[in-house]
mmCIF file of the N, C-alpha and C atoms, coordinates in Angstrom:
data_MODEL
# 
_entry.id   MODEL 
# 
loop_
_atom_site.group_PDB 
_atom_site.id 
_atom_site.type_symbol 
_atom_site.label_atom_id 
_atom_site.label_alt_id 
_atom_site.label_comp_id 
_atom_site.label_asym_id 
_atom_site.label_entity_id 
_atom_site.label_seq_id 
_atom_site.pdbx_PDB_ins_code 
_atom_site.Cartn_x 
_atom_site.Cartn_y 
_atom_site.Cartn_z 
_atom_site.occupancy 
_atom_site.B_iso_or_equiv 
_atom_site.pdbx_formal_charge 
_atom_site.auth_seq_id 
_atom_site.auth_comp_id 
_atom_site.auth_asym_id 
_atom_site.auth_atom_id 
_atom_site.pdbx_PDB_model_num 
ATOM 1   N N  . UNK A 1 1  ? -0.435  21.534 12.648 1.00 0.00 ? 1  UNK A N  1 
ATOM 2   C CA . UNK A 1 1  ? -1.644  20.944 13.164 1.00 0.00 ? 1  UNK A CA 1 
ATOM 3   C C  . UNK A 1 1  ? -1.466  19.426 13.225 1.00 0.00 ? 1  UNK A C  1 
ATOM 4   N N  . UNK A 1 2  ? -2.073  18.843 14.224 1.00 0.00 ? 2  UNK A N  1 
ATOM 5   C CA . UNK A 1 2  ? -2.005  17.405 14.390 1.00 0.00 ? 2  UNK A CA 1 
ATOM 6   C C  . UNK A 1 2  ? -3.048  16.730 13.498 1.00 0.00 ? 2  UNK A C  1 
ATOM 7   N N  . UNK A 1 3  ? -2.688  15.575 12.918 1.00 0.00 ? 3  UNK A N  1 
ATOM 8   C CA . UNK A 1 3  ? -3.612  14.740 12.168 1.00 0.00 ? 3  UNK A CA 1 
ATOM 9   C C  . UNK A 1 3  ? -3.517  13.322 12.724 1.00 0.00 ? 3  UNK A C  1 
ATOM 10  N N  . UNK A 1 4  ? -4.560  12.545 12.510 1.00 0.00 ? 4  UNK A N  1 
ATOM 11  C CA . UNK A 1 4  ? -4.538  11.148 12.939 1.00 0.00 ? 4  UNK A CA 1 
ATOM 12  C C  . UNK A 1 4  ? -4.438  10.269 11.701 1.00 0.00 ? 4  UNK A C  1 
ATOM 13  N N  . UNK A 1 5  ? -3.457  9.360  11.740 1.00 0.00 ? 5  UNK A N  1 
ATOM 14  C CA . UNK A 1 5  ? -3.280  8.369  10.684 1.00 0.00 ? 5  UNK A CA 1 
ATOM 15  C C  . UNK A 1 5  ? -3.870  7.060  11.201 1.00 0.00 ? 5  UNK A C  1 
ATOM 16  N N  . UNK A 1 6  ? -4.837  6.517  10.476 1.00 0.00 ? 6  UNK A N  1 
ATOM 17  C CA . UNK A 1 6  ? -5.453  5.242  10.841 1.00 0.00 ? 6  UNK A CA 1 
ATOM 18  C C  . UNK A 1 6  ? -4.976  4.205  9.838  1.00 0.00 ? 6  UNK A C  1 
ATOM 19  N N  . UNK A 1 7  ? -4.431  3.108  10.357 1.00 0.00 ? 7  UNK A N  1 
ATOM 20  C CA . UNK A 1 7  ? -3.867  2.059  9.511  1.00 0.00 ? 7  UNK A CA 1 
ATOM 21  C C  . UNK A 1 7  ? -4.909  0.984  9.261  1.00 0.00 ? 7  UNK A C  1 
ATOM 22  N N  . UNK A 1 8  ? -5.311  0.824  7.990  1.00 0.00 ? 8  UNK A N  1 
ATOM 23  C CA . UNK A 1 8  ? -6.342  -0.138 7.616  1.00 0.00 ? 8  UNK A CA 1 
ATOM 24  C C  . UNK A 1 8  ? -5.722  -1.517 7.373  1.00 0.00 ? 8  UNK A C  1 
ATOM 25  N N  . UNK A 1 9  ? -6.517  -2.568 7.527  1.00 0.00 ? 9  UNK A N  1 
ATOM 26  C CA . UNK A 1 9  ? -6.008  -3.934 7.342  1.00 0.00 ? 9  UNK A CA 1 
ATOM 27  C C  . UNK A 1 9  ? -5.424  -4.207 5.949  1.00 0.00 ? 9  UNK A C  1 
ATOM 28  N N  . UNK A 1 10 ? -5.904  -3.503 4.934  1.00 0.00 ? 10 UNK A N  1 
ATOM 29  C CA . UNK A 1 10 ? -5.401  -3.730 3.568  1.00 0.00 ? 10 UNK A CA 1 
ATOM 30  C C  . UNK A 1 10 ? -4.084  -3.003 3.290  1.00 0.00 ? 10 UNK A C  1 
ATOM 31  N N  . UNK A 1 11 ? -3.546  -2.313 4.291  1.00 0.00 ? 11 UNK A N  1 
ATOM 32  C CA . UNK A 1 11 ? -2.282  -1.604 4.130  1.00 0.00 ? 11 UNK A CA 1 
ATOM 33  C C  . UNK A 1 11 ? -2.442  -0.129 3.796  1.00 0.00 ? 11 UNK A C  1 
ATOM 34  N N  . UNK A 1 12 ? -3.645  0.285  3.440  1.00 0.00 ? 12 UNK A N  1 
ATOM 35  C CA . UNK A 1 12 ? -3.873  1.700  3.148  1.00 0.00 ? 12 UNK A CA 1 
ATOM 36  C C  . UNK A 1 12 ? -4.056  2.469  4.455  1.00 0.00 ? 12 UNK A C  1 
ATOM 37  N N  . UNK A 1 13 ? -4.149  3.776  4.347  1.00 0.00 ? 13 UNK A N  1 
ATOM 38  C CA . UNK A 1 13 ? -4.307  4.623  5.524  1.00 0.00 ? 13 UNK A CA 1 
ATOM 39  C C  . UNK A 1 13 ? -5.470  5.585  5.331  1.00 0.00 ? 13 UNK A C  1 
ATOM 40  N N  . UNK A 1 14 ? -6.039  6.013  6.441  1.00 0.00 ? 14 UNK A N  1 
ATOM 41  C CA . UNK A 1 14 ? -7.008  7.101  6.454  1.00 0.00 ? 14 UNK A CA 1 
ATOM 42  C C  . UNK A 1 14 ? -6.370  8.229  7.255  1.00 0.00 ? 14 UNK A C  1 
ATOM 43  N N  . UNK A 1 15 ? -6.514  9.442  6.775  1.00 0.00 ? 15 UNK A N  1 
ATOM 44  C CA . UNK A 1 15 ? -5.950  10.603 7.461  1.00 0.00 ? 15 UNK A CA 1 
ATOM 45  C C  . UNK A 1 15 ? -7.100  11.495 7.905  1.00 0.00 ? 15 UNK A C  1 
ATOM 46  N N  . UNK A 1 16 ? -7.166  11.736 9.204  1.00 0.00 ? 16 UNK A N  1 
ATOM 47  C CA . UNK A 1 16 ? -8.217  12.588 9.760  1.00 0.00 ? 16 UNK A CA 1 
ATOM 48  C C  . UNK A 1 16 ? -7.627  13.964 10.040 1.00 0.00 ? 16 UNK A C  1 
ATOM 49  N N  . UNK A 1 17 ? -8.164  14.968 9.335  1.00 0.00 ? 17 UNK A N  1 
ATOM 50  C CA . UNK A 1 17 ? -7.735  16.362 9.492  1.00 0.00 ? 17 UNK A CA 1 
ATOM 51  C C  . UNK A 1 17 ? -8.843  17.116 10.229 1.00 0.00 ? 17 UNK A C  1 
ATOM 52  N N  . UNK A 1 18 ? -8.605  17.580 11.444 1.00 0.00 ? 18 UNK A N  1 
ATOM 53  C CA . UNK A 1 18 ? -9.637  18.362 12.130 1.00 0.00 ? 18 UNK A CA 1 
ATOM 54  C C  . UNK A 1 18 ? -9.825  19.728 11.449 1.00 0.00 ? 18 UNK A C  1 
ATOM 55  N N  . UNK A 1 19 ? -11.065 20.143 11.320 1.00 0.00 ? 19 UNK A N  1 
ATOM 56  C CA . UNK A 1 19 ? -11.352 21.469 10.767 1.00 0.00 ? 19 UNK A CA 1 
ATOM 57  C C  . UNK A 1 19 ? -11.106 22.510 11.858 1.00 0.00 ? 19 UNK A C  1 
ATOM 58  N N  . UNK A 1 20 ? -10.236 23.490 11.617 1.00 0.00 ? 20 UNK A N  1 
ATOM 59  C CA . UNK A 1 20 ? -9.918  24.481 12.648 1.00 0.00 ? 20 UNK A CA 1 
ATOM 60  C C  . UNK A 1 20 ? -11.155 25.181 13.230 1.00 0.00 ? 20 UNK A C  1 
ATOM 61  N N  . UNK A 1 21 ? -12.173 25.391 12.431 1.00 0.00 ? 21 UNK A N  1 
ATOM 62  C CA . UNK A 1 21 ? -13.375 26.078 12.920 1.00 0.00 ? 21 UNK A CA 1 
ATOM 63  C C  . UNK A 1 21 ? -14.203 25.217 13.861 1.00 0.00 ? 21 UNK A C  1 
ATOM 64  N N  . UNK A 1 22 ? -13.861 23.916 13.977 1.00 0.00 ? 22 UNK A N  1 
ATOM 65  C CA . UNK A 1 22 ? -14.631 23.031 14.854 1.00 0.00 ? 22 UNK A CA 1 
ATOM 66  C C  . UNK A 1 22 ? -14.202 23.135 16.312 1.00 0.00 ? 22 UNK A C  1 
ATOM 67  N N  . UNK A 1 23 ? -13.116 23.854 16.568 1.00 0.00 ? 23 UNK A N  1 
ATOM 68  C CA . UNK A 1 23 ? -12.651 23.990 17.953 1.00 0.00 ? 23 UNK A CA 1 
ATOM 69  C C  . UNK A 1 23 ? -13.556 24.941 18.722 1.00 0.00 ? 23 UNK A C  1 
ATOM 70  N N  . UNK A 1 24 ? -14.007 24.471 19.878 1.00 0.00 ? 24 UNK A N  1 
ATOM 71  C CA . UNK A 1 24 ? -14.881 25.263 20.736 1.00 0.00 ? 24 UNK A CA 1 
ATOM 72  C C  . UNK A 1 24 ? -14.048 26.236 21.572 1.00 0.00 ? 24 UNK A C  1 
ATOM 73  N N  . UNK A 1 25 ? -14.646 27.360 21.914 1.00 0.00 ? 25 UNK A N  1 
ATOM 74  C CA . UNK A 1 25 ? -13.948 28.406 22.666 1.00 0.00 ? 25 UNK A CA 1 
ATOM 75  C C  . UNK A 1 25 ? -13.414 27.923 24.005 1.00 0.00 ? 25 UNK A C  1 
ATOM 76  N N  . UNK A 1 26 ? -14.118 27.002 24.643 1.00 0.00 ? 26 UNK A N  1 
ATOM 77  C CA . UNK A 1 26 ? -13.759 26.604 26.004 1.00 0.00 ? 26 UNK A CA 1 
ATOM 78  C C  . UNK A 1 26 ? -12.909 25.341 26.069 1.00 0.00 ? 26 UNK A C  1 
ATOM 79  N N  . UNK A 1 27 ? -12.402 24.828 24.945 1.00 0.00 ? 27 UNK A N  1 
ATOM 80  C CA . UNK A 1 27 ? -11.622 23.596 25.008 1.00 0.00 ? 27 UNK A CA 1 
ATOM 81  C C  . UNK A 1 27 ? -10.161 23.833 24.630 1.00 0.00 ? 27 UNK A C  1 
ATOM 82  N N  . UNK A 1 28 ? -9.294  23.061 25.285 1.00 0.00 ? 28 UNK A N  1 
ATOM 83  C CA . UNK A 1 28 ? -7.874  23.136 24.966 1.00 0.00 ? 28 UNK A CA 1 
ATOM 84  C C  . UNK A 1 28 ? -7.639  22.465 23.619 1.00 0.00 ? 28 UNK A C  1 
ATOM 85  N N  . UNK A 1 29 ? -6.446  22.653 23.103 1.00 0.00 ? 29 UNK A N  1 
ATOM 86  C CA . UNK A 1 29 ? -6.107  22.017 21.836 1.00 0.00 ? 29 UNK A CA 1 
ATOM 87  C C  . UNK A 1 29 ? -6.206  20.497 21.957 1.00 0.00 ? 29 UNK A C  1 
ATOM 88  N N  . UNK A 1 30 ? -5.705  19.932 23.042 1.00 0.00 ? 30 UNK A N  1 
ATOM 89  C CA . UNK A 1 30 ? -5.759  18.480 23.246 1.00 0.00 ? 30 UNK A CA 1 
ATOM 90  C C  . UNK A 1 30 ? -7.195  17.976 23.371 1.00 0.00 ? 30 UNK A C  1 
ATOM 91  N N  . UNK A 1 31 ? -8.046  18.714 24.059 1.00 0.00 ? 31 UNK A N  1 
ATOM 92  C CA . UNK A 1 31 ? -9.460  18.329 24.174 1.00 0.00 ? 31 UNK A CA 1 
ATOM 93  C C  . UNK A 1 31 ? -10.128 18.344 22.799 1.00 0.00 ? 31 UNK A C  1 
ATOM 94  N N  . UNK A 1 32 ? -9.789  19.339 22.016 1.00 0.00 ? 32 UNK A N  1 
ATOM 95  C CA . UNK A 1 32 ? -10.348 19.460 20.670 1.00 0.00 ? 32 UNK A CA 1 
ATOM 96  C C  . UNK A 1 32 ? -9.936  18.272 19.815 1.00 0.00 ? 32 UNK A C  1 
ATOM 97  N N  . UNK A 1 33 ? -8.620  17.970 19.780 1.00 0.00 ? 33 UNK A N  1 
ATOM 98  C CA . UNK A 1 33 ? -8.158  16.827 18.998 1.00 0.00 ? 33 UNK A CA 1 
ATOM 99  C C  . UNK A 1 33 ? -8.840  15.542 19.459 1.00 0.00 ? 33 UNK A C  1 
ATOM 100 N N  . UNK A 1 34 ? -8.892  15.332 20.762 1.00 0.00 ? 34 UNK A N  1 
ATOM 101 C CA . UNK A 1 34 ? -9.498  14.115 21.290 1.00 0.00 ? 34 UNK A CA 1 
ATOM 102 C C  . UNK A 1 34 ? -10.966 14.004 20.872 1.00 0.00 ? 34 UNK A C  1 
ATOM 103 N N  . UNK A 1 35 ? -11.700 15.094 20.977 1.00 0.00 ? 35 UNK A N  1 
ATOM 104 C CA . UNK A 1 35 ? -13.119 15.083 20.602 1.00 0.00 ? 35 UNK A CA 1 
ATOM 105 C C  . UNK A 1 35 ? -13.305 14.774 19.120 1.00 0.00 ? 35 UNK A C  1 
ATOM 106 N N  . UNK A 1 36 ? -12.568 15.440 18.270 1.00 0.00 ? 36 UNK A N  1 
ATOM 107 C CA . UNK A 1 36 ? -12.728 15.256 16.824 1.00 0.00 ? 36 UNK A CA 1 
ATOM 108 C C  . UNK A 1 36 ? -12.265 13.871 16.390 1.00 0.00 ? 36 UNK A C  1 
ATOM 109 N N  . UNK A 1 37 ? -11.093 13.448 16.847 1.00 0.00 ? 37 UNK A N  1 
ATOM 110 C CA . UNK A 1 37 ? -10.577 12.141 16.445 1.00 0.00 ? 37 UNK A CA 1 
ATOM 111 C C  . UNK A 1 37 ? -11.486 11.014 16.937 1.00 0.00 ? 37 UNK A C  1 
ATOM 112 N N  . UNK A 1 38 ? -11.928 11.097 18.192 1.00 0.00 ? 38 UNK A N  1 
ATOM 113 C CA . UNK A 1 38 ? -12.800 10.063 18.752 1.00 0.00 ? 38 UNK A CA 1 
ATOM 114 C C  . UNK A 1 38 ? -14.129 10.019 18.009 1.00 0.00 ? 38 UNK A C  1 
ATOM 115 N N  . UNK A 1 39 ? -14.724 11.171 17.790 1.00 0.00 ? 39 UNK A N  1 
ATOM 116 C CA . UNK A 1 39 ? -16.019 11.236 17.097 1.00 0.00 ? 39 UNK A CA 1 
ATOM 117 C C  . UNK A 1 39 ? -15.908 10.679 15.681 1.00 0.00 ? 39 UNK A C  1 
ATOM 118 N N  . UNK A 1 40 ? -14.850 11.030 14.979 1.00 0.00 ? 40 UNK A N  1 
ATOM 119 C CA . UNK A 1 40 ? -14.680 10.568 13.607 1.00 0.00 ? 40 UNK A CA 1 
ATOM 120 C C  . UNK A 1 40 ? -14.479 9.056  13.549 1.00 0.00 ? 40 UNK A C  1 
ATOM 121 N N  . UNK A 1 41 ? -13.642 8.535  14.432 1.00 0.00 ? 41 UNK A N  1 
ATOM 122 C CA . UNK A 1 41 ? -13.379 7.094  14.410 1.00 0.00 ? 41 UNK A CA 1 
ATOM 123 C C  . UNK A 1 41 ? -14.594 6.289  14.853 1.00 0.00 ? 41 UNK A C  1 
ATOM 124 N N  . UNK A 1 42 ? -15.316 6.758  15.866 1.00 0.00 ? 42 UNK A N  1 
ATOM 125 C CA . UNK A 1 42 ? -16.504 6.044  16.327 1.00 0.00 ? 42 UNK A CA 1 
ATOM 126 C C  . UNK A 1 42 ? -17.657 6.162  15.329 1.00 0.00 ? 42 UNK A C  1 
ATOM 127 N N  . UNK A 1 43 ? -17.679 7.250  14.581 1.00 0.00 ? 43 UNK A N  1 
ATOM 128 C CA . UNK A 1 43 ? -18.736 7.475  13.600 1.00 0.00 ? 43 UNK A CA 1 
ATOM 129 C C  . UNK A 1 43 ? -18.536 6.707  12.303 1.00 0.00 ? 43 UNK A C  1 
ATOM 130 N N  . UNK A 1 44 ? -17.371 6.116  12.138 1.00 0.00 ? 44 UNK A N  1 
ATOM 131 C CA . UNK A 1 44 ? -17.083 5.348  10.928 1.00 0.00 ? 44 UNK A CA 1 
ATOM 132 C C  . UNK A 1 44 ? -16.713 3.929  11.352 1.00 0.00 ? 44 UNK A C  1 
ATOM 133 N N  . UNK A 1 45 ? -17.652 3.002  11.204 1.00 0.00 ? 45 UNK A N  1 
ATOM 134 C CA . UNK A 1 45 ? -17.410 1.641  11.703 1.00 0.00 ? 45 UNK A CA 1 
ATOM 135 C C  . UNK A 1 45 ? -16.227 0.970  11.019 1.00 0.00 ? 45 UNK A C  1 
ATOM 136 N N  . UNK A 1 46 ? -15.801 1.463  9.863  1.00 0.00 ? 46 UNK A N  1 
ATOM 137 C CA . UNK A 1 46 ? -14.627 0.908  9.187  1.00 0.00 ? 46 UNK A CA 1 
ATOM 138 C C  . UNK A 1 46 ? -13.325 1.316  9.871  1.00 0.00 ? 46 UNK A C  1 
ATOM 139 N N  . UNK A 1 47 ? -13.369 2.320  10.736 1.00 0.00 ? 47 UNK A N  1 
ATOM 140 C CA . UNK A 1 47 ? -12.170 2.793  11.423 1.00 0.00 ? 47 UNK A CA 1 
ATOM 141 C C  . UNK A 1 47 ? -12.122 2.365  12.888 1.00 0.00 ? 47 UNK A C  1 
ATOM 142 N N  . UNK A 1 48 ? -13.238 1.932  13.428 1.00 0.00 ? 48 UNK A N  1 
ATOM 143 C CA . UNK A 1 48 ? -13.313 1.547  14.835 1.00 0.00 ? 48 UNK A CA 1 
ATOM 144 C C  . UNK A 1 48 ? -12.335 0.420  15.138 1.00 0.00 ? 48 UNK A C  1 
ATOM 145 N N  . UNK A 1 49 ? -11.597 0.564  16.215 1.00 0.00 ? 49 UNK A N  1 
ATOM 146 C CA . UNK A 1 49 ? -10.659 -0.444 16.722 1.00 0.00 ? 49 UNK A CA 1 
ATOM 147 C C  . UNK A 1 49 ? -9.427  -0.676 15.844 1.00 0.00 ? 49 UNK A C  1 
ATOM 148 N N  . UNK A 1 50 ? -9.157  0.196  14.890 1.00 0.00 ? 50 UNK A N  1 
ATOM 149 C CA . UNK A 1 50 ? -7.949  0.053  14.075 1.00 0.00 ? 50 UNK A CA 1 
ATOM 150 C C  . UNK A 1 50 ? -6.792  0.792  14.742 1.00 0.00 ? 50 UNK A C  1 
ATOM 151 N N  . UNK A 1 51 ? -5.560  0.347  14.484 1.00 0.00 ? 51 UNK A N  1 
ATOM 152 C CA . UNK A 1 51 ? -4.407  1.060  15.042 1.00 0.00 ? 51 UNK A CA 1 
ATOM 153 C C  . UNK A 1 51 ? -4.264  2.433  14.397 1.00 0.00 ? 51 UNK A C  1 
ATOM 154 N N  . UNK A 1 52 ? -3.719  3.349  15.158 1.00 0.00 ? 52 UNK A N  1 
ATOM 155 C CA . UNK A 1 52 ? -3.544  4.720  14.650 1.00 0.00 ? 52 UNK A CA 1 
ATOM 156 C C  . UNK A 1 52 ? -2.379  5.380  15.367 1.00 0.00 ? 52 UNK A C  1 
ATOM 157 N N  . UNK A 1 53 ? -1.966  6.511  14.824 1.00 0.00 ? 53 UNK A N  1 
ATOM 158 C CA . UNK A 1 53 ? -1.020  7.383  15.515 1.00 0.00 ? 53 UNK A CA 1 
ATOM 159 C C  . UNK A 1 53 ? -1.310  8.813  15.117 1.00 0.00 ? 53 UNK A C  1 
ATOM 160 N N  . UNK A 1 54 ? -0.981  9.726  16.004 1.00 0.00 ? 54 UNK A N  1 
ATOM 161 C CA . UNK A 1 54 ? -1.169  11.147 15.760 1.00 0.00 ? 54 UNK A CA 1 
ATOM 162 C C  . UNK A 1 54 ? 0.185   11.755 15.419 1.00 0.00 ? 54 UNK A C  1 
ATOM 163 N N  . UNK A 1 55 ? 0.222   12.488 14.316 1.00 0.00 ? 55 UNK A N  1 
ATOM 164 C CA . UNK A 1 55 ? 1.459   13.118 13.864 1.00 0.00 ? 55 UNK A CA 1 
ATOM 165 C C  . UNK A 1 55 ? 1.175   14.563 13.482 1.00 0.00 ? 55 UNK A C  1 
ATOM 166 N N  . UNK A 1 56 ? 2.218   15.331 13.326 1.00 0.00 ? 56 UNK A N  1 
ATOM 167 C CA . UNK A 1 56 ? 2.085   16.694 12.826 1.00 0.00 ? 56 UNK A CA 1 
ATOM 168 C C  . UNK A 1 56 ? 1.835   16.618 11.325 1.00 0.00 ? 56 UNK A C  1 
ATOM 169 N N  . UNK A 1 57 ? 0.974   17.476 10.810 1.00 0.00 ? 57 UNK A N  1 
ATOM 170 C CA . UNK A 1 57 ? 0.650   17.413 9.382  1.00 0.00 ? 57 UNK A CA 1 
ATOM 171 C C  . UNK A 1 57 ? 1.849   17.709 8.476  1.00 0.00 ? 57 UNK A C  1 
ATOM 172 N N  . UNK A 1 58 ? 2.905   18.308 9.017  1.00 0.00 ? 58 UNK A N  1 
ATOM 173 C CA . UNK A 1 58 ? 4.100   18.554 8.208  1.00 0.00 ? 58 UNK A CA 1 
ATOM 174 C C  . UNK A 1 58 ? 4.840   17.252 7.885  1.00 0.00 ? 58 UNK A C  1 
ATOM 175 N N  . UNK A 1 59 ? 4.504   16.157 8.585  1.00 0.00 ? 59 UNK A N  1 
ATOM 176 C CA . UNK A 1 59 ? 5.122   14.860 8.340  1.00 0.00 ? 59 UNK A CA 1 
ATOM 177 C C  . UNK A 1 59 ? 4.438   14.085 7.213  1.00 0.00 ? 59 UNK A C  1 
ATOM 178 N N  . UNK A 1 60 ? 3.344   14.607 6.685  1.00 0.00 ? 60 UNK A N  1 
ATOM 179 C CA . UNK A 1 60 ? 2.658   13.969 5.562  1.00 0.00 ? 60 UNK A CA 1 
ATOM 180 C C  . UNK A 1 60 ? 3.438   14.227 4.278  1.00 0.00 ? 60 UNK A C  1 
ATOM 181 N N  . UNK A 1 61 ? 3.262   13.378 3.260  1.00 0.00 ? 61 UNK A N  1 
ATOM 182 C CA . UNK A 1 61 ? 3.885   13.683 1.962  1.00 0.00 ? 61 UNK A CA 1 
ATOM 183 C C  . UNK A 1 61 ? 3.478   15.080 1.489  1.00 0.00 ? 61 UNK A C  1 
ATOM 184 N N  . UNK A 1 62 ? 4.343   15.725 0.748  1.00 0.00 ? 62 UNK A N  1 
ATOM 185 C CA . UNK A 1 62 ? 4.149   17.123 0.350  1.00 0.00 ? 62 UNK A CA 1 
ATOM 186 C C  . UNK A 1 62 ? 2.924   17.336 -0.527 1.00 0.00 ? 62 UNK A C  1 
ATOM 187 N N  . UNK A 1 63 ? 2.555   16.347 -1.332 1.00 0.00 ? 63 UNK A N  1 
ATOM 188 C CA . UNK A 1 63 ? 1.399   16.478 -2.213 1.00 0.00 ? 63 UNK A CA 1 
ATOM 189 C C  . UNK A 1 63 ? 0.435   15.325 -1.971 1.00 0.00 ? 63 UNK A C  1 
ATOM 190 N N  . UNK A 1 64 ? -0.840  15.589 -2.148 1.00 0.00 ? 64 UNK A N  1 
ATOM 191 C CA . UNK A 1 64 ? -1.857  14.550 -1.979 1.00 0.00 ? 64 UNK A CA 1 
ATOM 192 C C  . UNK A 1 64 ? -2.137  13.825 -3.298 1.00 0.00 ? 64 UNK A C  1 
ATOM 193 N N  . UNK A 1 65 ? -1.393  14.171 -4.331 1.00 0.00 ? 65 UNK A N  1 
ATOM 194 C CA . UNK A 1 65 ? -1.620  13.621 -5.665 1.00 0.00 ? 65 UNK A CA 1 
ATOM 195 C C  . UNK A 1 65 ? -1.647  12.094 -5.673 1.00 0.00 ? 65 UNK A C  1 
ATOM 196 N N  . UNK A 1 66 ? -0.749  11.459 -4.942 1.00 0.00 ? 66 UNK A N  1 
ATOM 197 C CA . UNK A 1 66 ? -0.663  9.994  -4.914 1.00 0.00 ? 66 UNK A CA 1 
ATOM 198 C C  . UNK A 1 66 ? -1.165  9.411  -3.598 1.00 0.00 ? 66 UNK A C  1 
ATOM 199 N N  . UNK A 1 67 ? -2.150  10.049 -2.982 1.00 0.00 ? 67 UNK A N  1 
ATOM 200 C CA . UNK A 1 67 ? -2.575  9.618  -1.653 1.00 0.00 ? 67 UNK A CA 1 
ATOM 201 C C  . UNK A 1 67 ? -3.129  8.197  -1.619 1.00 0.00 ? 67 UNK A C  1 
ATOM 202 N N  . UNK A 1 68 ? -3.558  7.658  -2.742 1.00 0.00 ? 68 UNK A N  1 
ATOM 203 C CA . UNK A 1 68 ? -4.024  6.267  -2.770 1.00 0.00 ? 68 UNK A CA 1 
ATOM 204 C C  . UNK A 1 68 ? -2.873  5.286  -2.596 1.00 0.00 ? 68 UNK A C  1 
ATOM 205 N N  . UNK A 1 69 ? -1.642  5.757  -2.719 1.00 0.00 ? 69 UNK A N  1 
ATOM 206 C CA . UNK A 1 69 ? -0.482  4.882  -2.541 1.00 0.00 ? 69 UNK A CA 1 
ATOM 207 C C  . UNK A 1 69 ? 0.220   5.112  -1.203 1.00 0.00 ? 69 UNK A C  1 
ATOM 208 N N  . UNK A 1 70 ? -0.393  5.889  -0.310 1.00 0.00 ? 70 UNK A N  1 
ATOM 209 C CA . UNK A 1 70 ? 0.195   6.109  1.003  1.00 0.00 ? 70 UNK A CA 1 
ATOM 210 C C  . UNK A 1 70 ? 0.063   4.850  1.844  1.00 0.00 ? 70 UNK A C  1 
ATOM 211 N N  . UNK A 1 71 ? 1.138   4.470  2.524  1.00 0.00 ? 71 UNK A N  1 
ATOM 212 C CA . UNK A 1 71 ? 1.190   3.279  3.380  1.00 0.00 ? 71 UNK A CA 1 
ATOM 213 C C  . UNK A 1 71 ? 1.913   3.629  4.677  1.00 0.00 ? 71 UNK A C  1 
ATOM 214 N N  . UNK A 1 72 ? 1.773   2.759  5.671  1.00 0.00 ? 72 UNK A N  1 
ATOM 215 C CA . UNK A 1 72 ? 2.473   2.935  6.938  1.00 0.00 ? 72 UNK A CA 1 
ATOM 216 C C  . UNK A 1 72 ? 3.976   2.873  6.707  1.00 0.00 ? 72 UNK A C  1 
ATOM 217 N N  . UNK A 1 73 ? 4.703   3.769  7.312  1.00 0.00 ? 73 UNK A N  1 
ATOM 218 C CA . UNK A 1 73 ? 6.155   3.757  7.220  1.00 0.00 ? 73 UNK A CA 1 
ATOM 219 C C  . UNK A 1 73 ? 6.665   2.561  8.034  1.00 0.00 ? 73 UNK A C  1 
ATOM 220 N N  . UNK A 1 74 ? 7.240   1.550  7.382  1.00 0.00 ? 74 UNK A N  1 
ATOM 221 C CA . UNK A 1 74 ? 7.663   0.351  8.116  1.00 0.00 ? 74 UNK A CA 1 
ATOM 222 C C  . UNK A 1 74 ? 8.834   0.595  9.065  1.00 0.00 ? 74 UNK A C  1 
ATOM 223 N N  . UNK A 1 75 ? 9.558   1.680  8.862  1.00 0.00 ? 75 UNK A N  1 
ATOM 224 C CA . UNK A 1 75 ? 10.735  1.942  9.688  1.00 0.00 ? 75 UNK A CA 1 
ATOM 225 C C  . UNK A 1 75 ? 10.514  3.030  10.719 1.00 0.00 ? 75 UNK A C  1 
ATOM 226 N N  . UNK A 1 76 ? 9.270   3.417  10.924 1.00 0.00 ? 76 UNK A N  1 
ATOM 227 C CA . UNK A 1 76 ? 9.049   4.456  11.925 1.00 0.00 ? 76 UNK A CA 1 
ATOM 228 C C  . UNK A 1 76 ? 7.664   5.039  11.861 1.00 0.00 ? 76 UNK A C  1 
ATOM 229 N N  . UNK A 1 77 ? 7.587   6.254  12.333 1.00 0.00 ? 77 UNK A N  1 
ATOM 230 C CA . UNK A 1 77 ? 6.325   6.964  12.465 1.00 0.00 ? 77 UNK A CA 1 
ATOM 231 C C  . UNK A 1 77 ? 5.883   7.548  11.143 1.00 0.00 ? 77 UNK A C  1 
ATOM 232 N N  . UNK A 1 78 ? 4.571   7.608  10.934 1.00 0.00 ? 78 UNK A N  1 
ATOM 233 C CA . UNK A 1 78 ? 4.032   8.297  9.769  1.00 0.00 ? 78 UNK A CA 1 
ATOM 234 C C  . UNK A 1 78 ? 3.783   7.406  8.585  1.00 0.00 ? 78 UNK A C  1 
ATOM 235 N N  . UNK A 1 79 ? 3.694   8.033  7.424  1.00 0.00 ? 79 UNK A N  1 
ATOM 236 C CA . UNK A 1 79 ? 3.361   7.305  6.196  1.00 0.00 ? 79 UNK A CA 1 
ATOM 237 C C  . UNK A 1 79 ? 4.370   7.629  5.101  1.00 0.00 ? 79 UNK A C  1 
ATOM 238 N N  . UNK A 1 80 ? 4.399   6.741  4.116  1.00 0.00 ? 80 UNK A N  1 
ATOM 239 C CA . UNK A 1 80 ? 5.245   6.932  2.938  1.00 0.00 ? 80 UNK A CA 1 
ATOM 240 C C  . UNK A 1 80 ? 4.399   6.678  1.696  1.00 0.00 ? 80 UNK A C  1 
ATOM 241 N N  . UNK A 1 81 ? 4.890   7.100  0.563  1.00 0.00 ? 81 UNK A N  1 
ATOM 242 C CA . UNK A 1 81 ? 4.245   6.794  -0.712 1.00 0.00 ? 81 UNK A CA 1 
ATOM 243 C C  . UNK A 1 81 ? 4.874   5.520  -1.264 1.00 0.00 ? 81 UNK A C  1 
ATOM 244 N N  . UNK A 1 82 ? 4.055   4.563  -1.593 1.00 0.00 ? 82 UNK A N  1 
ATOM 245 C CA . UNK A 1 82 ? 4.553   3.299  -2.151 1.00 0.00 ? 82 UNK A CA 1 
ATOM 246 C C  . UNK A 1 82 ? 4.120   3.126  -3.555 1.00 0.00 ? 82 UNK A C  1 
# 
């Protein structure tokens, strides 16, 4: 599943995970992602206009235990634990 990584000015990240049950019967996967990601970012003024990228959720760190230390990967796509 695709997730959106939003890069905050303080170096931290926000990860938006779409809920599978939120997909409407008549929308494609891309339409669904676009609707959920856009709605979430516009609905949170702290995320509006911040840089982001969409990645596969398998590219996230294996455990969320240290998610407060997740940062943008300086050498490429995705995030790393710092």
